[in-house]
FIPA-334180 format. One record per residue (C-alpha): residue in one letter; z, y, x. Coordinates in steps of 0.1 Angstrom, whole numbers. Last residue first. Layout:
# FIPA-334180
 resn    pz    py    px
    a     Z     Y     X
...
//
This chain:
# FIPA-334180
 resn    pz    py    px
    x  -261   529  -101
    x  -262   520   -62
    x  -263   480   -58
    x  -239   462   -42
    x  -246   430   -24
    x  -246   442     8
    x  -208   453     3
    x  -201   414    -2
    x  -195   407   -38
    x  -171   409   -71
    x  -144   434   -61
    x  -162   457   -36
    x  -172   483   -60
    x  -137   491   -71
    x  -129   501   -36
    x  -144   535   -50
    x  -144   557   -15
    x  -141   543    18
    x  -109   561    37
    x  -103   533    62
    x   -67   523    52
    x   -74   533    14
    x  -109   507    17
    x   -89   478    28
    x   -63   476     2
    x   -90   467   -27
    x  -106   436    -3
    x   -71   425    12
    x   -58   424   -23
    x   -89   402   -39
    x   -88   382    -7
    x   -49   375   -12
    x   -60   365   -51
    x   -85   345   -39
    x   -65   324   -11
    x   -37   325   -39
    x   -52   301   -63
    x   -65   277   -37
    x   -25   275   -20
    x   -11   271   -58
    x   -37   243   -65
    x   -34   225   -30
    x   -16   191   -42
    x   -37   180   -74
    x   -70   203   -67
    x   -73   190   -31
    x   -65   155   -42
    x   -90   155   -66
    x  -120   169   -42
    x  -108   142   -16
    x   -98   144    16
    x  -112   153    48
    x  -100   189    51
    x  -135   201    56
    x  -146   180    28
    x  -119   190    11
    x  -124   228    15
    x  -167   218     8
    x  -162   206   -26
    x  -136   236   -35
    x  -162   262   -28
    x  -159   282     0
    x  -152   317   -18
    x  -134   331    22
    x   -96   332     1
    x  -104   293    -6
    x  -111   290    32
    x   -79   310    41
    x   -55   292    17
    x   -70   256    24
    x   -67   264    62
    x   -29   273    55
    x   -21   244    31
    x   -33   225    59
    x   -20   236    83
    x    17   236    64
    x     8   195    62
    x    -1   182    31
    x    16   147    17
    x    -3   124     5
    x    13    91   -10
    x    16    58    15
    x   -10    35    11
    x    -1     0     3
//
């Protein structure tokens, strides 16, 4: 019988970072060498927080660097933003 999966701190850190970068869960699972179901079961909080961390960083960056209208950066990379 195999032992139950127990994620390491390093795996959690990587899952959170990759989620924040927008990698699909299937790719994250592949890179961590686990099944996607195992990823979702054991890393749900890390996956959710990774995306939230990214959104927060994007919103905070313009304020720190005097870039106008930070709301333009939500939903895509700056190169994908079109002028109105």
